[in-house]
N, C-alpha and C positions, 0 to 999 in steps of 0.2 A: 526404633517409636518416636513421634512425628508429632515436632517445633511448632507445628503453627498450634494443638492439641495444647499449650501449655499459655498457661497463664503472664508468666514473663517473658515469655517471648512478646506477647500482643501487649502485653505495656508497655514494652522496655521499644515495639516496635510507632505504639502510637503516640512516647518521648517524640523517637527520633523523628519520627514526623513532625510535629505539634512543633520543635525544636528547626529544622529546616524552612517551614512558610515561614518560621518568625520574623527568620533573620534573613528570608531573599532579597532584601535590599539594602543589607547588611552594610557599611562601608566599610569597617575594622574586617578587613578581608581574614589576617592571623589569627584574628581572637574567629571568625567563622566557622576556618573552616579548620580550628582544632576540637569546637568542641563542636561544630558538628559531621566530623571524627568518630574521637569519643561519643557519641553518641549514636552512629553506624554499626560502629564498634560488638556493640552489647551486641543486640539481640544479632547479629555475623556470627558470631561467635554461638552463641546460645545452638541455633540454625546445626552451624557447620560440626560441632560435635554431638551433637542429636543425627544423625548423620553417618556419625563412624561407630566402628564394628565394638571394639571395644569398649566396656566401664571408664577402664583408662580415658583411656582418650576423650570419654568424653566430662569424664572429669576436670580434665587439662582443662579444656575450651571455656568450660562453666568455670575457671579458675579465673581462664579471660577474660572472659565476660562481668565476672564478680571486677577484679581491677581495675577496665573498661567506665562500670558506670561510676566509681568511688573517681576516677580524674573529674567522670564528667559530672561532680557536684563537688567536688572541687570551683571545675572553671567557670559552672553557675556563678555559684554562689561569690568567686572570686569577678565574674561583670561583673551581676549584682551591687556589691557592694563599690566597686570599681568606676559603676556608669556608666558603666560599656551596655547595660541593656536592663531593663527596670526592673525593679529595687524585689517586686513582690511577680514578678516574674524571672527572675531567677530562681529564687528562695524557691517558688514554689517547684521550680524542673529538679534543685538540688534535693526536694524534699524529696522528689518520685524517687532520681536516682538513688539516693538511702534504702528507699525501701523494696525497689529492685534487686539490688546489693545485696538487699536483705532475706528475700527470698531466692537468691540464684543461691546461697551460702546454706540456706534450708533447703535446695532442694538439691545440692550435692550431693549434703550429708546425704539423701539421703536414700541415692542413688547410689553413694559407695557401701555406704555399711551394709546395701540387698546386695 
C-alpha cells in the first residue's frame, strides 16, 4: 500500500511542516525539539508501517503513530496554555492532531479487521 496516497499521511505531513516552519526561530529549544519530534513521528511511522509486509506489523506502526498524535496534541495544548506558542496556533495544532489520531484509529480498525 502506497502511504503517499493516504490522507492521514498527507495531513500529518502538512501539520509537521507547519510546526517546523512556525517554530523555526523559536528559542525554547526543549519545547521545540519535543513537539517537532512528535509531529515528525506521525507520518514517519505511518510510512514505515505501510512499507511492512504483514498486517500485524502495519498495525503496530499505526498504533505508534496514533500515540505520537496524542503526544503532539498534549504538547500543543500545554504550549498554548503556558504561553510558549500563540494560543490559537497551539489549539489548532491540538485539534488537527486529535483528528489525525481519530483517522489513524479508524484506518487501523479497517486494516486489522479485513
